N, C-alpha and C positions, 0 to 999 in steps of 0.2 A: 300530566300526560293525557292527551285526548284518546278516544277509542281507536282511531286509525294509527296513531303513533304506537299505542299499545299492541295492536295487531302486528305492526312492522317489527317491533321489538321481539314479540313471541316467535314470529316466523324466523327471524334471523338468528335468534338464540338457539332454536331447535336445530337449524341447519349448521350452526357453528359446531355443536356437539356431535352431530351425525356426519358432518362433512359431505352431505348429499348435494349433488348439483341441482340447479333449478334454472328456469328461464325467467326473464323479466316479466313475461306474461303471467307466469304462475305467481310471482310475487304480487303483481298488480291485482290479480283476481282475489287473492287472499286479503290484501289490505284495503282495496277499493278506494284508492286515493283519487281516482277519476282524472280530471284535467290537471290536477296538481302533481301527478306522478312524475312527469319529466323533470320538473323543478327539483323535487326532493331527491329523485334518483341521481341526477347528475351532480348535485352539490353535496349530498349527504350520504345516500345509501351506497353509491358506487365506490366511495372511498373506503368502504368496509369490505369490499368484495375483490375476488380475483377472477378474471375472465378466462375461460378455457374454451376457445372457439365461440359457440353461441350459448354456452352454459356458464353459470356463475357458481362459485362457492364462497363461503364466508371466510375471510382472512383471519390470521392470528391477531391482527390489529383490533378485532372485535373485543378482545380482552380489556381494552381501555374503556369500553362503554358497556361492560358486562352487567352492570346494575341498571335498574329502571331510571334512577336519578341521573346517572352518567349518560345514558342513551338519550334521555329527554334534553339534557344540556347540549349534547352533540347536535340534535335536530334543530334546536332553537338558536344556537350560536353560529357565527360565521367562520370560526376556525375549523381547520381540517385535522383529522387524527392520523392521516397518512399522506405520503407524497409518492408521485410517480418517479421511478428511478430508471436511468438508462444504464445498460450493462456494456462495459468495454472489456473484451476478453483478448488476451494476448497468448499466443502459443508458447512463447519463450520469455523468460525473465532472467535478468542477471542481478545477483546480489553480492554485495561486498560488506563484510563485517570486520571492523577494526576492533581489536581488544587492547585497551589502554588503561593504565592506572589513572585514577581521578586527579592526581596531581597535575596532569597536563591538560585537563579538560578545558580550562579557561582559554589557554593559548590555542588549543585546537579549534574551539568555537570561533575565535577571532579569525583564524586562517581560513576556515571553511566559509564563514559568513561573507568574507570578501568576495567569494566566488558567486555570490548572488548578484553581483554588479557587473555590467557589461565591460566597463573600462578595466576592471581587474582581470576578467577572463581574457580580454584582448591582450593585455600586457603579458599574461602567462603564455598565450598562444604565440606571440611574437618573439618570445624567448626561445622557441623551438626552431631549429633550422628549417627554412622554407622547403628544402628538398624532402624532409621527413613528412611535413604536412601534405605536400603534393602527392606523396606516395600513398597516403591514407584517404585524402579527399581530392577528387579530381577537379581541376580548375577548368572551367569553360574558356575557350579561346577569346570570347567576347568580354569576359569578366576582367574588371580592374582588380588589382590586389586588395583594395579596400573592400569591394563588394564580395570578394572571395572570403575574406575574414568574417564579414557579416554573415555569409551563408553558413560558415562553421558555427558561429555564435547562435544562429537560429536552430541548428541541429542540437546544440547543447541545451538551448532554452526549451526545446521540445522534450528532451529526455530527462533533464535534471530539474526537479522542482523543490528538492529539499532533502533533509536527512533526519534521522531520529537517533536519540541517545537513550539507552537504558542502563541501569546500574544493577550489577549482580554481585553477590557475595561468594567468594571462593576460598579454598584452602589449598596451598601448594607446598610441595616438598622442596626445601632450599638446598639440599645436599644429595649425595649419592644414597642409595638405599642402605639403611643400617638397621641393626637390631635395637631394641628398646634400651638394652644395657649400654650400647655404644653411644646412643643419643644422650642418655642420662649422664654419662661421664663427660661428654663434650659440653653439656649444658652448664657444667660447673664453671666453664669459661665465661667471662662477662660478655654479654651481647650475642651469644650464639643462639641461633634459632634454626630448628630443623623443620618445623611446620610454620608457615606464614599465612595469616589471614589477611586477605586483601579484597577491597571493593574495586571492581573493574567496570570501566565504562565501555559499553559496546556501541560503536557508531555504525549505523546501518544505512546503506545506500541501495535503493531499488530502481532498476532501469528496465522498463518494458521494452521488448524487442520484437520487431516484425510488424506485420499488418494487424490491425485491430478488427474485432467483430463488434459492431454496435447494434444494440437492440434494446427494446423496452424490457425491463426486468419483469418476468412473470413467474410467480411461485408455482410452477407446475412441474410434473414429472417429466415433461418433454424438454425442459430447459437445456440440459446438456446435449440432447440430440439435435438441437437447433443451432449449435455453435458453428462457426466458420470451418470449412474444410481445411485440410492441412495447408499451411502457408508454404510458399516457395522456399526450399531449403537454402538456395544460394542467396536469396534476399536476406534471410535471417542471419546467415553466416557473415555476410558483408557488413550488415549493420552491427552485429554483435562484436565484430573485431574493431569497428570504429569506436564503439562505446568503451570497450576494454582499453583501447589505446588512449582515448581522450581522458578516461578516468585516471590512468596512470600519469599522464602529463599534467592534468589540472589538480587532481585530488591527492594521489599517492605522494607525489613529489612535495606538495605543500605540507602534507601531514608529516612526512619523514623529516623535512627541513625544520619544522617548528617543534617537533618532539625531540627532546634531548635528555640525557641522563638515564635512559632506560637501557637495560641489557638487551632486551629483545622487544620487537614490535610484531604482532601477529595480525595477519589479515586472511580471513576465510572467504574464498570466492566460490559461489555456487550458482546453480541454475544452468546456464549455457555450458559452463565447465566447472568442475569441482577441483579446487586446488587450495592448498594452504601455503601462504607466502609468509616467510619469516625474515625479518631484518635483524641481524644480530650484530652487536657492537664488536668491532674488530679488537682482537686481543693484543 
C-alpha cells in the first residue's frame, strides 16, 4: 500500500468508527491524491460512503475492507464492494398464507407452477362467467374480448411474481380437552393419539397494492421522512379488491381443488384485511 492509499485508509477508518460527516474536499486535502482523486473517488471511495446532502459518512460496507490488506485489494481491483439500490415502497400489502400438511406439497407446487404460464391463466380466467369478470375489470368499448383478457393477464403479471414455501414443526391436540388420566386410558386403545406432531408447509403470497414510491436507497435518518405521501384510498381499495378476487379465482380454487384428504385447510389473510379462512370437510 503506497502512502496515499495508507492516508485514505486511515482517514476512512477513523470516520467509520466516529461516523463523523466530511466533505470530498476534506478527504482530498488529507489524502492529497491530486488529479487522480476523481478516478479513485468515483470508482473506489464513493462505494464505501453514504451521501447526505453535500456531506458523506462511511457506510457499514467498510467492514468488508477493514484491514489494510483488504482495503489495498479493494483499491487495486475492479470489483465493487457495494451496489446502488432503488427503493420501492408501497403503502398497502396483501398477504395470503396457506397452512398445509407436507403430503400435499408436490401436488400443490404443480398446480401453482401452472399459473406462471399465460395459457394456464387464460384458461382459468375463461372458466369464470364473463359477467363476473366485467364486474371486477371494466372493459373499454373499443376493446376486443381477446385484448380484454390480455389486459387482465397484464394486471396479474404485474402483481404476481411467485410464492414461497416454508416448513414449520407443530404439535396439535387431536381430541377434546381431557385430563392426563383420561388420555392415558384412551391410549391403551390401538392407534389413539391425543397429541399429534406434524410438519406444516406454509405457502405465502405477497401482493403489493397501490402506487409505489421509487427512490434511491440512502441509509440516512431521513429515509422514512422522504417516503410518498398518503396514497389515494379509493385507488388502493379498488386495486386491493381486484387482487383479492383474482387470488380467489386463480389460486384459492386451484389449491382447494388439488388438495384432498384433509379435514381442514387454513388460509390467513393479512395486510389490507385480516381474516382467517377455513375450508372444512363436509361431515
